[in-house]
C-alpha positions in Angstrom: 65.4 60.5 -74.8 63.2 60.8 -71.8 65.1 58.7 -69.3 68.6 58.1 -68.2 69.9 54.5 -68.2 72.9 52.7 -66.7 75.1 53.3 -69.7 74.2 57.0 -70.0 74.7 57.4 -66.2 78.4 56.4 -66.7 78.7 59.3 -69.1 77.1 61.6 -66.5 79.8 60.6 -64.0 82.7 60.9 -66.5 81.8 64.4 -67.7 82.3 66.0 -64.2 86.1 66.4 -64.8 85.8 67.1 -68.6 86.7 70.4 -70.3 83.6 72.7 -71.0 83.4 71.8 -74.7 83.9 68.1 -74.0 81.3 68.3 -71.2 78.7 69.6 -73.6 79.5 66.9 -76.1 79.0 64.3 -73.3 75.8 65.8 -72.2 74.6 65.7 -75.8 75.4 61.9 -75.9 73.7 61.4 -72.6 70.4 63.2 -73.4 70.1 62.5 -77.0 69.0 64.6 -80.0 66.5 66.6 -78.1 69.4 68.2 -76.2 71.2 69.4 -79.4 69.8 72.9 -79.3 70.6 73.4 -75.6 74.2 72.2 -76.0 74.8 74.5 -79.0 77.6 74.2 -81.4 80.0 72.9 -78.8 77.8 69.9 -78.4 77.7 69.1 -82.0 78.7 65.5 -82.8 81.2 64.5 -85.4 83.1 61.4 -86.4 82.8 58.4 -84.1 80.4 60.3 -81.8 77.8 60.2 -84.5 77.9 56.4 -84.5 78.0 56.2 -80.7 74.9 58.4 -80.6 73.1 56.2 -83.2 73.9 53.1 -81.2 72.5 54.6 -78.0 69.4 56.0 -79.9 68.7 52.6 -81.5 68.4 51.0 -78.1 67.1 53.6 -75.8 64.8 55.4 -78.3 63.8 52.1 -79.9 60.5 53.3 -81.3 62.1 56.2 -83.2 63.0 56.0 -86.9 66.4 54.5 -86.2 65.3 52.2 -83.4 65.9 48.5 -83.2 62.3 47.7 -82.6 61.3 48.7 -86.2 59.9 46.4 -88.8 60.7 42.7 -88.6 61.8 42.4 -92.2 65.1 44.3 -92.0 65.6 43.9 -88.3 68.3 41.2 -88.4 70.9 43.1 -90.4 70.3 46.2 -88.4 70.7 44.4 -85.1 73.9 42.7 -86.4 75.4 46.1 -87.3 74.3 47.5 -84.0 76.1 44.7 -82.1 79.2 45.4 -84.1 79.0 49.1 -83.3 78.6 48.8 -79.6 81.6 46.3 -79.4 83.7 48.8 -81.3 82.8 52.0 -79.3 82.1 50.8 -75.8 84.1 48.8 -73.2 83.1 45.1 -72.6 81.4 45.9 -69.3 79.1 48.5 -71.0 78.5 46.2 -74.0 77.1 43.6 -71.6 74.7 46.1 -70.0 73.5 47.2 -73.4 73.0 43.7 -74.7 71.0 42.8 -71.5 68.9 45.9 -72.0 68.3 44.9 -75.6 67.1 41.4 -74.7 64.8 42.7 -72.0 63.5 46.0 -73.5 63.2 45.0 -77.1 62.5 41.2 -76.9 65.4 40.4 -79.2 65.9 36.9 -78.0 64.9 35.6 -81.5 68.2 36.9 -82.7 69.9 34.1 -80.7 68.5 31.7 -83.2 70.9 32.9 -85.9 74.6 31.8 -85.8 75.8 35.1 -87.3 74.1 37.0 -84.5 75.7 34.9 -81.8 79.1 35.5 -83.4 78.5 39.2 -83.0 77.3 39.2 -79.4 79.7 39.9 -76.5 79.6 36.6 -74.5 78.6 37.1 -70.8 76.7 35.5 -68.0 73.4 37.0 -69.0 73.8 35.7 -72.6 74.4 32.2 -71.3 71.3 32.5 -69.2 69.3 33.5 -72.2 70.7 30.5 -74.2 69.9 28.2 -71.3 66.3 29.4 -71.2 65.9 28.9 -74.9 67.9 25.7 -75.4 64.8 23.6 -76.1 63.8 25.7 -79.1 67.1 26.8 -80.6 67.3 25.5 -84.2 69.8 22.7 -84.9 71.9 25.0 -87.1 72.5 27.3 -84.2 73.2 24.8 -81.4 76.9 24.3 -82.1 77.4 28.1 -82.2 75.4 28.4 -78.9 77.6 25.8 -77.3 80.7 27.6 -78.4 79.4 30.8 -76.9 78.7 29.1 -73.6 82.1 27.4 -73.6 83.8 30.8 -74.1 82.0 32.3 -71.1 82.6 29.2 -68.9 86.3 29.2 -69.8 86.6 32.9 -68.9 84.9 32.4 -65.6 86.9 29.3 -64.8 90.1 31.3 -65.4 89.0 34.0 -63.0 87.4 31.9 -60.3 89.1 28.5 -60.3 92.3 29.4 -58.4 90.6 31.5 -55.6 88.1 28.6 -55.1 90.7 25.9 -55.1 93.1 27.8 -52.8 90.4 28.7 -50.3 88.9 25.3 -50.1 92.2 23.4 -50.0 93.6 25.8 -47.3 90.5 25.3 -45.2 90.7 21.6 -45.5 94.3 21.5 -44.5 93.6 23.7 -41.5 90.8 21.4 -40.5 93.1 18.5 -40.2 95.4 18.6 -37.2 99.2 17.8 -37.3 101.0 16.8 -34.1 104.5 17.2 -35.5 104.2 20.5 -37.4 107.0 22.5 -39.0 107.3 26.0 -37.7 105.2 27.5 -40.5 102.5 24.9 -39.9 102.0 25.6 -36.2 98.4 26.6 -35.1 99.5 29.0 -32.4 96.0 29.6 -31.0 95.4 25.9 -30.3 99.0 25.3 -29.2 98.8 28.1 -26.6 95.5 26.8 -25.3 96.8 23.2 -25.1 99.9 24.4 -23.1 98.5 26.9 -20.6 99.2 24.6 -17.7 102.9 24.9 -18.6 103.0 28.7 -17.8 106.4 29.7 -16.2 105.8 32.7 -14.0 109.5 33.4 -13.6 110.0 33.6 -17.4 106.5 35.0 -18.0 106.2 32.5 -20.8 104.6 29.2 -21.8 106.7 26.1 -22.5 105.0 24.4 -25.5 105.4 20.7 -24.7 102.7 19.9 -27.3 102.7 21.5 -30.7 99.5 21.5 -32.7 99.7 22.3 -36.4 97.6 22.5 -39.5 97.5 19.4 -41.8 100.0 19.4 -44.7 97.5 18.1 -47.2 94.1 16.5 -47.3 94.6 12.8 -47.6 90.9 11.6 -47.8 87.4 12.9 -48.3 87.0 15.3 -45.5 83.8 17.2 -46.5 80.7 16.5 -48.6 79.2 19.5 -50.3 75.7 19.4 -51.7 74.7 22.3 -54.0 70.9 22.5 -54.3 70.0 25.0 -57.0 66.7 26.6 -57.9 66.5 26.8 -61.7 63.6 29.2 -61.9 64.2 32.0 -64.4 65.2 34.6 -61.8 68.1 32.4 -60.6 69.8 32.1 -64.0 73.1 33.9 -63.1 73.3 31.8 -59.9 73.0 28.6 -61.9 75.9 29.6 -64.1 78.2 30.5 -61.2 77.2 27.4 -59.2 78.1 25.2 -62.1 81.6 26.7 -62.2 82.2 26.4 -58.5 80.7 22.9 -58.4 83.1 21.8 -61.1 86.1 23.2 -59.2 85.1 21.5 -56.0 84.4 18.2 -57.7 88.0 18.2 -58.9 89.3 18.2 -55.3 89.8 14.7 -54.0 89.1 15.8 -50.4 85.6 17.1 -51.3 82.8 15.0 -52.5 80.5 17.4 -54.4 76.8 16.8 -55.5 74.9 19.2 -57.7 71.1 19.1 -57.8 68.9 21.5 -59.7 65.2 21.8 -59.3 61.9 23.4 -60.3 58.9 21.2 -59.6 61.1 18.3 -60.5 64.5 17.4 -59.2 67.5 16.6 -61.5 70.9 15.3 -60.1 73.7 16.6 -62.4 76.5 15.4 -60.3 77.8 13.0 -63.0 78.2 16.0 -65.4 80.2 18.2 -63.0 83.5 17.5 -64.8 82.2 19.7 -67.6 80.2 22.8 -66.6 79.0 23.3 -70.2 77.2 20.0 -70.0 75.8 21.0 -66.7 74.4 24.2 -68.1 72.8 22.4 -71.1 71.2 20.0 -68.6 69.4 22.9 -66.9 65.9 24.0 -67.9 65.2 27.5 -66.6 61.7 28.5 -65.7 58.7 26.6 -64.4 57.5 26.2 -60.9 59.4 25.7 -57.7 59.2 22.9 -55.1 62.0 23.6 -52.6 60.7 21.0 -50.2 61.0 18.2 -52.7 64.5 19.2 -53.7 65.7 19.5 -50.1 64.1 16.1 -49.4 66.1 14.6 -52.2 69.3 16.2 -51.0 68.6 15.0 -47.4 68.8 11.5 -48.8 72.3 12.1 -50.1 73.7 12.9 -46.6 75.9 10.1 -45.4 78.0 11.9 -42.7 76.0 14.8 -41.4 78.7 16.5 -39.3 81.0 16.6 -42.4 78.3 17.8 -44.8 77.7 21.3 -46.1 74.4 21.8 -47.9 74.0 25.1 -49.8 70.5 25.8 -51.0 70.6 28.5 -53.7 67.1 29.9 -54.0 65.0 33.1 -53.7 62.7 31.0 -51.4 59.5 31.6 -53.3 58.2 28.1 -52.4 55.6 26.5 -54.5 55.7 23.2 -52.5 54.7 22.6 -48.9 56.4 25.1 -46.7 55.7 23.3 -43.4 57.5 20.2 -44.7 60.4 22.3 -45.9 60.9 23.8 -42.5 60.7 20.4 -40.9 63.4 19.0 -43.2 65.6 22.0 -42.5 65.2 21.5 -38.8 66.1 17.8 -39.1 69.2 18.6 -41.2 70.5 21.2 -38.7 69.8 19.0 -35.7 71.7 16.1 -37.4 74.8 18.3 -37.7 74.6 19.3 -41.4 75.7 22.9 -42.1 72.7 24.2 -44.1 73.2 27.6 -45.7 70.7 29.5 -48.0 72.1 31.7 -50.7 69.3 34.0 -51.9 71.5 34.7 -55.0 75.0 33.9 -56.2 75.6 36.7 -58.6 76.9 40.3 -59.0 73.5 41.8 -59.4 73.1 43.1 -55.8 70.2 42.5 -53.4 67.7 40.0 -54.8 64.0 39.7 -54.5 63.2 36.9 -52.1 60.6 35.6 -49.6 61.5 37.5 -46.5 59.1 35.5 -44.3 60.4 32.1 -45.2 64.0 33.4 -44.9 63.2 34.6 -41.4 61.7 31.2 -40.5 64.8 29.4 -41.7 67.0 31.9 -39.7 65.0 30.9 -36.6 66.1 27.3 -37.2 69.8 28.2 -37.5 69.9 28.4 -41.3 71.6 31.7 -42.3 70.1 33.3 -45.5 71.9 36.0 -47.5 73.0 36.9 -51.0 76.6 36.3 -52.0 78.8 37.5 -54.9 80.9 35.0 -56.9 84.1 36.7 -55.5 82.9 36.0 -51.9 81.8 32.4 -52.4 85.2 30.8 -52.1 85.7 32.5 -48.7 82.2 31.4 -47.6 83.0 27.8 -48.4 86.3 28.0 -46.6 84.5 29.4 -43.5 82.0 26.6 -43.6 84.7 23.9 -44.0 86.5 25.3 -41.0 83.1 25.1 -39.2 83.1 28.8 -38.4 79.9 30.7 -37.6 78.7 31.5 -41.2 76.4 34.3 -40.0 79.4 35.9 -38.2 81.5 35.5 -41.4 78.8 37.3 -43.4 78.6 40.1 -40.9 82.4 40.6 -41.2 82.0 40.8 -44.9 79.3 43.4 -44.6 76.6 41.0 -45.9 73.1 41.5 -44.6 71.5 38.3 -43.5 67.8 37.5 -43.0 66.7 37.9 -39.3 64.5 35.5 -37.4 61.0 36.6 -36.7 60.4 37.8 -33.2 
């Protein structure tokens, strides 16, 4: 094989501490059959290593005799066996990388039209994104299986993300509501000290706290409105999946009124489906153009109480609409008191590609723009609910934000 890939790179890292013979065996797996002679007898593969090598070769030397790209006639059974092999010999995180590579490198999306193939695939966010992009042409016999796969991924993500999101948002809401008769554990000491500075007793070098200010014990009414405005272009697929999960969690909190709007050149309000993220995802149509201005205009019409509204625009900012009008709307929202935040991506995939110039123009209007991982999103929303400086929060998290043009 002529190139190293992400999966093989993990082998390179792991072999550093291996014994000499085991190290040669690992190098043989990393570099493929052309390295057999250089690795010698110690690098010879036996047992399960042979199947592992075949699985790697099938994907990363796809044009070879054992590759997956081969003839179309026998490709389905071969792909099914390959999917079973990689799930047997590699951990789930590596399986997900290999499946993603197979979809992208070998154009194997047609296999998602077959229920038996979907049963063999390791469910993950990228698979859900592929199913979302193909939902309009998936055959009827496969739709139920596709929905079960999406449900499995959504349930796993909900299990992981629901409690952090619920705890962060509820805690922030409680701290945003003041309590004038707090218990000791509920005292907001910073505000209490500031409110009682005039009661400083020099002889005791202490403050007599005549007035106690505490955090609210629970949210009793709608305190915040959150509007998620999500770009459904193909590059934002993972962000759509995670946004649906978080939107569903926030919609279940009585103190938060949550809207979810997705857009390309058209705008679709999916707020009514937020009780079931799977229904949300099957209401999304990935791909097409992008009209951010139109979407922000629609969301602007949803604002009822600007100073208690948080609007999160999730987009790579490649605007196909009227940029001048978009910037005008953003300025109006900020001036009215709406907390407007742009997430260039909501995923685990690192720094995204985005329109740097438009991000800089939004930053100049007071709209922070940065990418955020799913693990960071609950803390971001908590900071916004507490009306903290979101740009400062991002800096503390080590997140690079777009800078205003000079």
